[in-house]
N, C-alpha and C positions, 0 to 999 in steps of 0.2 A: 758739723758739717761741714767737707773737703773744702780746700782751696779752690777746686775745680767748677765747685756751686758759679762762680762767675760764670762759667759759660752759660748759664740760666738767663743770667742779665744781661749782655749781650755775647752775640757771634762772634764782633769781629774790634779785636783791644788794640790798645799800643801802648806801651810806654811809655814818659815826659820826665827827663832828668833837669830842669832848664834852672838849677842854682841857684843862687843868692837876689832877691826883689826887695825892694820896698813894700810899706805892707799893703799900697792903694794896687800897685802892680800886684803883686800876689793874689790877692782876693780877685782882681777884673780877669787874672786870669782862670783860674776856678769859673767862673761865672760865664765866661767865655768858651773855654772847654763843655758846661750844661748845657752851651746855645749851640754849639757843634753835637755835641750827640742830639740834641732833639732833632735838628736837621736833617742828619747824614745817619743814626743808628751805629755809629760808632764808640766804643766808650776806651775812658782813655786812666788808668796810673799814673799821677803826675805825683815826680815828690822834687820837694824844695825848699828851699832855708829865708832865713829873713836876712836882708843889710845890716839890721843891725836893732839892739832889740825892740821887741814892740808891744806894745798891751795890745792887743783886738779883743772888741767891747760882744757878746751875740748882739742878736740885730734886735730883739727887743729888751733889754739889758739899759735898767737907768744910769746913765752918765753922766749928764749935766750937772747933777751935787753930790757925786761920787768921786768925780775925778777930778784934774782940774789941770788943762790942755798947757798953759806955763809953766808948771812943774816937772810936767812929762817932759819936752823940750828944755831944760832945765838940766836934768840928768839923761840926755842924750836918748829916751826913748820913744818911739815913735807912737804913733794909735792909731788901729783905724774898727771899723767894724765890721765884724762879718756877717756874711747875705745869711748864713743859719744864724740857730741859736745857739743856749746855754748860755755860760759868767764867764766872766773875764779871764782872762790867760795870757801868759805873760812867754811874748815867741822870742830865745835865745840859743841855750844848749840845747837842742834838740834837731829831731829831724820831722818834719810834715809831709803828709801825704793827699793827696785827691784823688777822689777817686765819681768819676762823671759816667755816666752811662743813659741809656734813652730806659721809659718806665715800661719794663714786665710784668708778668703775671703776677713775680713773687712783690708781698704785702714790705711793708716797711720794714719787720720784725726780719722778715726772710734776708731782704736783700742786706741789711745792716749784719744777718748773722753771715754769709754769705762773705762780705766783703773783711768783716774780724778771721773770719777762718786762716784768712790769706792770713794777715795780719797774726796773726797766730801762727802760724807752721815757720812764717819767716824767723820772727821771736824764737822760733824753739831752735832753728838751726844756729843764733848765737848762743844758743845755752839758758835762753830763757824762759820756762816756761809758764805761762801767763793764762788764768782765768778768765771766763768771760763774767760780770759782777751780775749778781742780784737786783731786783729791786732797793731803791735807800726807801730806808725806813720812815724817810717823811721827803714831802711835796721839795722838790728842790728850786728856790723862787730866784725867776732869771736874776734882782738885785739883788741875793743873796751871796755867802761865801765866793768866793774865786769858782773857777772850773776844778782846781786840783783839788779842791778841798775834801770833798766825798763824789765819790763814782755815781753815774748813774745806770737801772739797765742797760746791760750791753756791752757799756764799758772795759776795757782790759787793765786788770788790777795785775796785781803777786804780797800774797799776804793780803791784802784789803786793801795798798793802799793803789792807789790809781797812775798807772802804768803809761795807755795811753789812752787820752779825751777828747773824742771823739762828737759829731754830732753830722745832721742829716737832716735835708732840702727837698723835698719832688715837687715840680714845680713847672709845667705846662708838659709834661710828655716827659722829663728825664730827671735827675737827680742826681745830689752833686754832695760825696758824704766825701768830709774832711774831719783831718785832728792831727793831732801830736805826741809824738814820740819819744817821750824823753830821756835822753844823753845826762843830764846835769839838773840839778836843783834849782831855776833860783824863785819859783813861783811865791813865795815867802813878801821877795820883794813886792809884790802886790797889796799889803797890808802897809807901804811907808809911802804906797801913791796915794792913796785914801784922802778922800779930802776931811774923812769925820765918821770912820764906822757905824752903825749900826749899833745897839750892846746884845743884837740880836747873830751877831756877827761872828761867828768864833777866826780868831787869826787860825790862815792858811795853814792847815800842815802838811806835813814832809810829804810829798810822792815819791813814788816808786822809780828808781834811773836808771838805766842800760847800766852807766859808771859802778852805781852804786851795786847794784844786784852781781856785775861780773873781777867788783873789785878792781879796774882796770881803765886806762882813759880808753872811749870808743868813739869813732869818727864819724861824721854825716857819709865818709863812702864809706864806708864795712856796712851798716844802714842799709842802705841803696842798692846793694850789691846783694845784700841776701832778699830783699823784696824782691829784685828785677830777679834771679833767680827763682825764686817761687812764682814769681807772676808767667815766667815763662814755664814752668813745669804744669803749670796752671792752664793756662789757656792757649798753649801754642806756638804767641805771639812774639815775634821780635823787638828785643829792648831796644829802643834806638827811637832817635826824638825823629820831628816830622824831618817826611824828605829834602833833601835839600837844594833840592831843582825842580821843583813841581811843574809840572802840564797838565793840561786842558782841566777835567775836574776839579784835581786835584790843587793846581792850583787858583781854581776860584773858589774852592772852600778856604786853602790855607791866606787866600788874598777877603774874603769873609772873615776869618777869625780872627786877622791882620783889625777889621776895619770894628767890628763887635768890642775888643782891647782896648784900643783908643779911648773908641764912646766910652767905655767901663771906668778905665782909668779915672779918666777924669770925673766921675759919678762916684762911686771910692773913695779918693782924694779930700771929696765936697764936705767943709764940715758940716753941711747944716742936714747929712747922712751920717757924719758920724758921731754928732752931738748934737743925732734930731729928737736925743730924749732926755 
């Protein structure tokens, strides 16, 4: 599927590089952009980073008896729970992307493939030829091994190792898909953060990374620019953030987005959400 299939998801697109933020702000921004897509029909490709290493937990993943908040803080590692499903992931040396769009006639699998096509084209422009994984040989439980231990159906891999871990949420007439493109492998640190891993959870496997594949240091800006170029070709949209001085309807929508963001940051920062199970 061509990256231009993004236009079947939405006719209006924008690109946003929001830089680095804390975990709650990053997840709240994705959720706020999802709400904006629901209201306006406009889709956004967002690229972002993390202010400090942060463990993110899947929406339905068990956390209370598996990770210790005090230990995470002592090691300088933040923690947040994602609005999407999946398993534990350490955000550090990576580029994170998100796509928020109104729901279209595309199925979950079709929309996942359309977004993957953009990612695959951007990676190919960097000299990395990845493929989408086939279905896992076994059911991947939310409380099982870490996210990058084993690819799920459709996640992007190289030589069987996961390079891009992604998850999609479809809710209330909109979708959010976000994921991590690894620059270097920090995922093994997750094993050191466990209170006590179940015997059936193997140590986190070594993930594929852009640095190892290309045998050089790959920076955030290089990956962001590759995504922006591919996105522009696929959608014809300008690669620019929200307008500097919005007026009229744009100003009202910006205000709605900021209101959503302020409310959602509080929700994603709350221990009752992070450690709810």
